[in-house]
C-alpha positions as CSV (number, residue, x, y, z in Angstrom):
1,X,114.5,163.3,123.0
2,X,113.9,165.7,120.1
3,X,116.6,164.0,118.0
4,X,115.0,160.6,118.7
5,X,111.6,161.7,117.7
6,X,113.0,163.3,114.5
7,X,114.6,160.0,113.6
8,X,111.4,158.1,114.1
9,X,109.5,160.6,112.0
10,X,112.1,160.4,109.3
11,X,112.0,156.7,109.3
12,X,108.2,156.7,109.0
13,X,108.5,158.6,105.7
14,X,110.2,155.6,103.9
15,X,107.9,152.9,105.3
16,X,105.7,151.3,102.6
17,X,102.1,152.3,102.6
18,X,100.0,149.3,103.5
19,X,96.6,149.1,101.9
20,X,94.0,147.6,104.2
21,X,91.5,145.1,102.6
22,X,91.7,141.8,100.9
23,X,95.1,140.0,100.8
24,X,96.5,139.5,97.3
25,X,95.8,136.1,95.8
26,X,98.1,133.4,96.9
27,X,100.4,132.1,94.2
28,X,98.6,129.4,92.2
29,X,100.4,126.3,91.0
30,X,99.5,124.8,87.6
31,X,100.8,121.3,88.6
32,X,99.3,121.2,92.1
33,X,96.1,123.3,91.8
34,X,95.0,123.7,88.2
35,X,96.0,120.4,86.7
36,X,93.8,118.4,89.1
37,X,90.8,120.5,88.2
38,X,91.4,119.8,84.5
39,X,91.8,116.0,85.3
40,X,88.5,115.8,87.2
41,X,86.3,118.0,85.1
42,X,87.8,118.5,81.6
43,X,90.1,115.8,80.4
44,X,87.3,113.3,79.7
45,X,86.1,115.4,76.7
46,X,89.3,117.3,75.9
47,X,92.0,114.7,75.4
48,X,94.0,113.5,72.4
49,X,91.6,110.6,71.9
50,X,88.5,112.9,72.1
51,X,89.4,116.5,71.5
52,X,86.0,118.1,71.5
53,X,86.0,121.6,70.0
54,X,89.6,120.9,68.9
55,X,90.8,121.7,72.5
56,X,93.0,119.5,74.7
57,X,93.4,120.1,78.5
58,X,95.7,117.2,79.4
59,X,98.9,119.3,79.5
60,X,100.0,122.9,79.9
61,X,101.1,123.6,76.3
62,X,97.7,122.6,74.9
63,X,95.8,124.8,77.3
64,X,97.4,127.9,75.7
65,X,96.4,126.8,72.1
66,X,93.2,127.8,70.3
67,X,90.5,125.3,69.6
68,X,88.1,125.2,66.6
69,X,86.8,128.7,67.3
70,X,90.4,130.0,67.0
71,X,90.3,131.6,70.4
72,X,93.2,131.1,72.6
73,X,92.3,128.9,75.6
74,X,94.6,130.7,77.9
75,X,96.4,134.1,77.4
76,X,98.9,134.5,80.2
77,X,98.1,137.5,82.4
78,X,94.8,138.2,80.6
79,X,91.9,136.2,81.9
80,X,89.5,138.5,80.0
81,X,91.0,137.3,76.7
82,X,91.2,133.6,77.7
83,X,88.4,131.5,76.2
84,X,88.8,128.9,78.9
85,X,87.8,131.4,81.5
86,X,84.8,132.4,79.4
87,X,83.7,128.8,79.1
88,X,83.8,128.0,82.8
89,X,82.2,131.2,83.9
90,X,78.8,130.7,85.6
91,X,75.9,132.7,84.1
92,X,72.9,134.2,85.8
93,X,70.9,131.0,85.2
94,X,73.5,129.1,87.3
95,X,74.9,127.2,84.4
96,X,78.2,127.3,82.5
97,X,79.2,126.3,79.0
98,X,81.7,123.9,80.4
99,X,81.9,121.2,81.7
100,X,79.3,120.3,79.1
101,X,76.0,118.8,80.5
102,X,77.4,118.8,84.0
103,X,77.4,121.0,87.1
104,X,79.6,124.0,86.7
105,X,82.9,124.3,88.6
106,X,82.7,125.6,92.1
107,X,83.4,129.3,92.8
108,X,86.7,128.3,94.5
109,X,87.7,126.2,91.4
110,X,86.9,129.1,89.0
111,X,88.9,131.5,91.2
112,X,91.9,129.1,91.2
113,X,92.0,128.9,87.4
114,X,91.4,132.6,87.0
115,X,94.1,133.6,89.5
116,X,96.5,131.3,87.8
117,X,95.9,132.9,84.4
118,X,96.1,136.4,85.9
119,X,99.4,135.5,87.5
120,X,100.9,134.6,84.2
121,X,99.7,130.9,83.7
122,X,103.2,129.6,84.5
123,X,104.0,125.9,84.0
124,X,105.6,124.6,87.2
125,X,105.4,120.9,86.3
126,X,108.4,119.2,87.8
127,X,111.0,117.9,85.3
128,X,110.5,114.4,86.7
129,X,106.8,114.5,85.9
130,X,107.2,115.7,82.3
131,X,106.7,112.4,80.6
132,X,106.6,112.0,76.8
133,X,103.0,112.5,75.6
134,X,101.1,109.2,75.0
135,X,98.4,109.4,72.3
136,X,97.6,108.0,68.9
137,X,100.3,110.0,67.3
138,X,102.8,108.9,70.0
139,X,101.8,105.4,71.0
140,X,103.4,103.7,74.1
141,X,106.8,102.2,73.4
142,X,107.5,98.9,75.3
143,X,110.9,97.7,76.4
144,X,109.2,94.6,77.7
145,X,105.7,93.1,77.4
146,X,103.1,94.7,79.6
147,X,101.4,93.0,82.5
148,X,98.0,91.9,81.2
149,X,95.2,92.6,83.7
150,X,92.2,91.8,81.5
151,X,91.1,90.3,78.2
152,X,87.8,89.9,76.4
153,X,86.6,88.3,73.1
154,X,84.2,90.2,70.8
155,X,80.7,88.7,70.6
156,X,81.5,87.2,67.2
157,X,84.9,85.9,68.3
158,X,86.7,87.7,65.6
159,X,88.7,90.0,68.0
160,X,90.4,89.7,71.3
161,X,90.9,92.9,73.4
162,X,93.9,92.9,75.7
163,X,95.0,95.6,78.3
164,X,98.3,97.4,77.8
165,X,99.9,100.6,79.2
166,X,97.7,103.6,78.4
167,X,95.8,101.5,75.9
168,X,93.6,98.6,74.8
169,X,95.1,96.4,72.1
170,X,92.8,94.7,69.6
171,X,94.0,91.5,68.0
172,X,92.4,89.6,65.1
173,X,91.8,86.1,66.2
174,X,92.4,84.4,62.8
175,X,96.2,85.0,63.1
176,X,96.3,87.0,66.4
177,X,97.7,89.9,64.5
178,X,97.4,93.4,66.1
179,X,94.6,95.3,64.5
180,X,94.3,98.5,66.4
181,X,95.4,100.4,69.6
182,X,92.9,102.4,71.6
183,X,95.0,104.9,73.5
184,X,93.5,106.9,76.3
185,X,94.7,109.0,79.3
186,X,94.5,106.2,81.9
187,X,98.0,104.8,82.6
188,X,96.5,101.6,84.0
189,X,93.6,99.8,82.3
190,X,92.5,97.4,85.1
191,X,89.4,95.8,83.5
192,X,87.7,95.7,80.2
193,X,84.8,94.0,78.4
194,X,83.0,93.9,75.1
195,X,79.3,94.8,75.3
196,X,76.9,91.8,75.0
197,X,75.8,93.2,71.6
198,X,79.4,93.4,70.4
199,X,79.3,97.0,69.4
200,X,81.4,98.6,72.1
201,X,84.3,98.1,74.5
202,X,84.2,99.5,78.0
203,X,87.3,99.7,80.2
204,X,88.1,101.1,83.7
205,X,91.4,102.1,85.2
206,X,93.1,105.4,85.9
207,X,96.2,106.7,87.5
208,X,96.9,105.5,91.1
209,X,96.2,108.2,93.7
210,X,95.2,110.7,91.0
211,X,92.1,109.7,89.1
212,X,89.8,106.9,88.1
213,X,88.3,106.7,84.6
214,X,85.7,104.8,82.7
215,X,86.2,104.6,78.9
216,X,83.7,103.5,76.3
217,X,85.0,102.9,72.8
218,X,83.6,102.0,69.3
219,X,86.3,99.4,68.4
220,X,85.4,99.5,64.7
221,X,85.9,103.2,64.3
222,X,88.5,103.3,67.1
223,X,86.6,106.3,68.5
224,X,86.4,107.1,72.2
225,X,82.7,107.7,72.9
226,X,82.8,108.3,76.6
227,X,85.5,109.2,79.1
228,X,84.2,109.9,82.5
229,X,86.3,110.6,85.7
230,X,85.3,108.8,88.8
231,X,87.0,109.2,92.2
232,X,90.6,109.8,92.8
233,X,92.1,106.3,92.3
234,X,91.9,103.5,89.8
235,X,88.7,101.6,89.1
236,X,88.1,97.8,88.9
237,X,85.8,95.0,87.9
238,X,83.8,96.2,85.0
239,X,80.6,94.5,83.8
240,X,77.8,95.2,81.3
241,X,74.1,94.8,81.9
242,X,72.7,92.0,79.6
243,X,70.8,94.6,77.6
244,X,74.0,96.6,77.0
245,X,72.6,99.8,78.5
246,X,74.5,100.0,81.7
247,X,78.1,99.5,82.9
248,X,79.1,98.8,86.5
249,X,82.5,98.8,88.2
250,X,84.1,98.9,91.6
251,X,86.0,101.7,93.3
252,X,88.8,102.0,95.9
253,X,86.5,104.4,97.9
254,X,84.5,101.3,98.9
255,X,81.6,102.1,96.5
256,X,80.1,100.2,93.6
257,X,78.8,102.4,90.8
258,X,76.9,102.0,87.5
259,X,76.7,104.5,84.6
260,X,74.6,104.9,81.4
261,X,76.5,103.3,78.5
262,X,75.5,106.1,76.1
263,X,76.5,109.1,78.2
264,X,78.6,107.9,81.1
265,X,76.1,109.6,83.5
266,X,76.1,107.9,86.9
267,X,72.9,105.9,87.6
268,X,73.9,104.0,90.8
269,X,76.2,104.4,93.8
270,X,76.1,102.0,96.7
271,X,78.5,102.4,99.6
272,X,77.9,99.5,102.1
273,X,81.2,97.8,101.4
274,X,83.9,98.4,104.0
275,X,86.9,98.0,101.6
276,X,87.8,98.3,97.9
277,X,85.2,96.9,95.5
278,X,86.9,94.7,92.9
279,X,84.2,92.9,90.9
280,X,80.6,93.4,89.6
281,X,77.9,91.4,87.8
282,X,74.4,92.2,86.7
283,X,71.4,89.8,87.1
284,X,70.0,88.4,83.9
285,X,66.9,90.6,84.1
286,X,69.1,93.8,84.5
287,X,67.3,94.6,87.8
288,X,70.0,93.7,90.3
289,X,73.8,94.2,90.7
290,X,76.2,92.1,92.8
291,X,79.6,93.3,93.9
292,X,82.6,91.7,95.6
293,X,85.5,93.3,97.4
294,X,88.4,93.1,99.8
295,X,86.0,93.1,102.7
296,X,85.3,89.4,102.0
297,X,81.7,89.9,101.1
298,X,79.3,89.8,98.1
299,X,76.5,92.3,98.2
300,X,73.2,92.7,96.3
301,X,71.9,96.0,95.1
302,X,68.6,96.9,93.4
303,X,69.7,99.0,90.4
304,X,66.7,101.4,89.9
305,X,66.4,102.4,93.5
306,X,70.1,102.1,94.4
307,X,69.0,100.2,97.5
308,X,71.2,97.7,99.2
309,X,69.2,94.4,99.4
310,X,71.3,91.7,101.1
311,X,74.7,90.2,101.8
312,X,74.7,87.2,99.5
313,X,77.6,85.5,101.3
314,X,77.8,84.8,105.0
315,X,78.3,87.8,107.2
316,X,79.8,85.8,110.0
317,X,83.5,86.7,110.6
318,X,85.7,84.0,109.2
319,X,83.0,82.8,106.8
320,X,85.3,83.6,104.0
321,X,89.1,83.4,104.4
322,X,90.2,86.3,102.2
323,X,89.1,89.2,100.0
324,X,87.0,88.6,96.9
325,X,88.4,89.7,93.5
326,X,86.2,88.3,90.8
327,X,82.5,87.5,90.2
328,X,80.6,86.2,87.2
329,X,76.9,85.4,86.6
330,X,76.2,81.9,85.3
331,X,74.5,81.8,81.9
332,X,71.3,79.9,82.5
333,X,69.8,77.7,79.7
334,X,66.3,77.7,81.2
335,X,64.9,80.7,83.0
336,X,62.9,79.9,86.2
337,X,61.6,82.0,89.0
338,X,63.0,82.0,92.5
339,X,61.0,82.7,95.6
340,X,62.3,85.2,98.2
341,X,61.4,85.4,101.9
342,X,58.2,87.2,102.7
343,X,60.0,89.6,105.0
344,X,62.2,90.9,102.2
345,X,61.5,94.5,101.4
346,X,59.3,94.6,98.2
347,X,59.4,90.8,98.2
348,X,58.5,89.2,94.9
349,X,59.8,86.3,92.8
350,X,63.1,86.9,90.9
351,X,64.7,85.2,88.0
352,X,67.0,82.5,89.4
353,X,70.7,83.5,89.0
354,X,73.9,81.8,90.2
355,X,77.2,83.6,90.8
356,X,80.8,82.4,90.7
357,X,83.1,84.1,93.1
358,X,86.8,83.7,93.9
359,X,89.7,85.6,95.5
360,X,92.6,85.6,97.9
361,X,92.0,82.1,99.4
362,X,92.1,80.4,95.9
363,X,88.7,78.6,96.3
364,X,86.0,79.1,93.6
365,X,82.5,79.1,95.0
366,X,79.0,79.1,93.5
367,X,76.2,81.0,95.1
368,X,72.5,81.8,94.5
369,X,72.0,85.5,93.9
370,X,68.7,85.7,95.8
371,X,68.0,84.4,99.3
372,X,65.2,81.7,99.6
373,X,65.1,81.4,103.4
374,X,65.1,83.8,106.2
375,X,68.7,84.8,107.3
376,X,70.0,83.2,110.4
377,X,73.1,84.3,112.3
378,X,76.0,82.4,111.0
379,X,74.3,80.9,108.0
380,X,75.6,80.7,104.4
381,X,72.4,79.4,102.9
382,X,73.0,81.0,99.4
383,X,76.1,78.9,98.8
384,X,75.6,76.1,96.2
385,X,79.0,74.5,96.3
386,X,82.8,74.9,96.6
387,X,85.4,73.8,94.1
388,X,88.9,72.5,94.6
389,X,91.3,75.1,95.7
390,X,93.8,76.5,93.3
391,X,97.4,77.5,94.0
392,X,97.6,81.1,95.2
393,X,95.2,83.9,94.6
394,X,92.5,83.7,92.0
395,X,92.3,87.0,90.0
396,X,89.7,86.0,87.4
397,X,87.1,83.3,87.0
398,X,84.5,83.2,84.2
399,X,81.8,80.9,82.8
400,X,81.7,79.5,79.3
401,X,78.9,80.6,77.1
402,X,76.5,77.9,78.1
403,X,77.3,77.9,81.8
404,X,78.4,74.3,82.0
405,X,82.1,75.1,82.7
406,X,84.2,77.9,84.0
407,X,87.9,78.9,83.7
408,X,89.9,80.3,86.6
409,X,93.4,81.7,86.8
410,X,95.7,82.2,89.8
411,X,99.2,83.2,90.9
412,X,101.7,82.6,93.7
413,X,105.4,83.2,94.1
414,X,106.1,84.0,90.4
415,X,104.1,81.1,89.1
416,X,100.6,80.8,87.5
417,X,97.8,78.3,87.0
418,X,95.0,78.1,84.6
419,X,92.2,75.6,85.2
420,X,88.8,74.6,83.6
421,X,86.2,73.3,86.0
422,X,82.9,71.5,85.3
423,X,80.4,73.7,87.0
424,X,78.1,70.8,88.0
425,X,80.5,68.0,89.0
426,X,83.6,70.0,90.0
427,X,85.9,67.9,87.7
428,X,88.9,69.9,86.6
429,X,91.2,70.2,83.6
430,X,94.7,71.6,84.2
431,X,96.0,73.8,81.4
432,X,99.6,73.2,80.3
433,X,102.6,75.5,79.7
434,X,101.5,78.5,81.7
435,X,104.7,80.5,81.8
436,X,104.0,82.9,84.7
437,X,101.4,84.4,87.1
438,X,98.0,84.5,85.4
439,X,95.6,87.4,86.0
440,X,93.0,87.3,83.2
441,X,90.9,84.9,81.3
442,X,88.1,84.8,78.7
443,X,86.1,82.3,76.7
444,X,85.8,82.3,73.0
445,X,82.1,82.6,72.1
446,X,82.1,79.1,70.5
447,X,83.2,77.7,73.9
448,X,86.0,75.7,72.3
449,X,88.9,78.0,73.4
450,X,90.0,79.6,76.6
451,X,92.4,82.6,76.5
452,X,94.4,83.6,79.6
453,X,97.2,86.1,80.3
454,X,99.2,87.7,83.0
455,X,102.5,89.0,84.3
456,X,104.8,88.1,81.4
457,X,102.5,89.5,78.7
458,X,101.9,86.1,77.1
459,X,98.4,85.2,76.0
460,X,97.8,81.5,76.2
461,X,95.1,79.8,74.2
462,X,94.0,76.4,75.6
463,X,91.6,73.7,74.5
464,X,89.2,73.6,77.5
465,X,88.5,69.9,77.0
466,X,92.1,68.7,77.3
467,X,94.1,71.6,78.7
468,X,96.4,71.4,75.7
469,X,98.1,74.7,74.6
470,X,96.7,75.4,71.1
471,X,98.5,78.7,70.5
472,X,100.2,81.6,72.3
473,X,101.5,85.1,71.5
474,X,103.3,87.9,73.3
475,X,101.6,91.3,73.7
476,X,104.4,93.6,72.5
477,X,103.5,96.2,69.9
478,X,106.5,97.0,67.7
479,X,105.8,100.5,66.5
C-alpha cells in the first residue's frame, strides 16, 4: 500500500499544471474565418480597382503590406503593431475608423481578426483556391469567348457595355473596337445598365455562394465609384430610377433592394417574394418599384416607405406557368394619370405605367403597373395583352426608346432566338443568323439597331425593321 501511494505521489509531480479560467483561443483560419469578414466589410473600398488609403484586403499578401500611412496592416503575432486592428477597434463613442461610414464590426468579428493576428496571421488558403490575381494590371485571359449575360448602350449611343469574366467591357460603336475594361472583384457580372443621364454604369453580380456586389463606375475615367457587398450570393436584374438617383436589383435571398446611386447606401428592402428576385423596374415618377422572380409573380413596392403595395400579376396558382426573369417599363409618349381603387392604402392617382414581363414559359406579357379595380380572387385585371410565345425561356425583353416595339431573346437546347415585336399589334420580326442561346438584348438610342448576345460570346446587331443582321463581333479581349 505504501509503495502504491508513493508511486501515485511521484507521478503527480510530473503532471502538467492546469490553469483554471478561460480556454485559449481556438485556432483561427484566414481562409474560413478572416477572409469572409474582409469580403463582407472591407473589400468594397479596399480592392485593386478602388484601393482607398493605398490598402487592399482582397488577399492575404496585401493584408500584410502598409498603406499610404506607411503602417503595416498586419504584423504577424503583434496585434498592437497592426494598423488593421487599430482601424477596426471600437472607440468609447461606439464608432470605429473602419468600415468607413458604416457600423463597426461586431465584437466577435474583431476578436476573430485579432486572434488570427496574435496567432501569427498564417495563410491557410488551399492551393486549389489560390487563383491568379485578376485586376487592371492582370486582366482576365480568355481561352474562349465569355458567356454574355447583359449588354447596355450609353445614352448617346457611342458605347456598348458587355459583361465578361470579372469585368465590364466597353466597346466603341463606330467600329465596335474595345475601348476599356472595368475589372472588379465579382467573378460574375449578371446584369448592368448605363444610367439614364449617361454618366455612370451600374452592375450587379458576385461570387456564387460567397458574396453579392453592386458596382457603380464612371466609364469615362474608368474609376470604380462604389462597390457595396449585399447578401452572400450573386445579385440580378439591375435598374436605374429615371432621375438617376437610385439603383434597384434582385437577390437570391428573396428580397428586392434599392441603393443610393452616389453612396451605395441601402434605401429599400422588400421581402415578400418567396423565391429569387431576378428583375426590377422603377415607375416613371420614381415613386414605385416593381420586381419579378422565380416565384412567378410581379410585385409593386412604394420606394420611400418600403411598403409592399400589390401583386401586379394574378396570385391564383397556375396563373403564370413559370418563373419571371425580366421586366421593363414602357416609355410613354404622353403622361396621363391612372385612378386606383378607393380601398388602396393611401389611394391617389398615379402616373400610368405599363410593364413588359417574360420568363420561363417564353410568353411576353404586358401589364398595367397600378390596379384600377378592386381585386377579385382569381382575377388578372392588370394584364393588357399577351404576345406570341417564343422558343424556350426568355432571359431578356426590353422596349425601344419610344415604347412602340420591344426586343426579346430566348434559348432552348443549345439554340437561341431574337425577335422584335410591335407592342401595340403583336406583329413580330424574326432576327436572322443567331448562332446560339441568347441571354441579353439592348436598343440603340436611335431605335434603329438591336444588339443581342449570349452563350457563344457573339454580339449580334440587327435591323429591327427587317431582322437582317447588320453586323456582329465576338467578345474576346486579346491582351
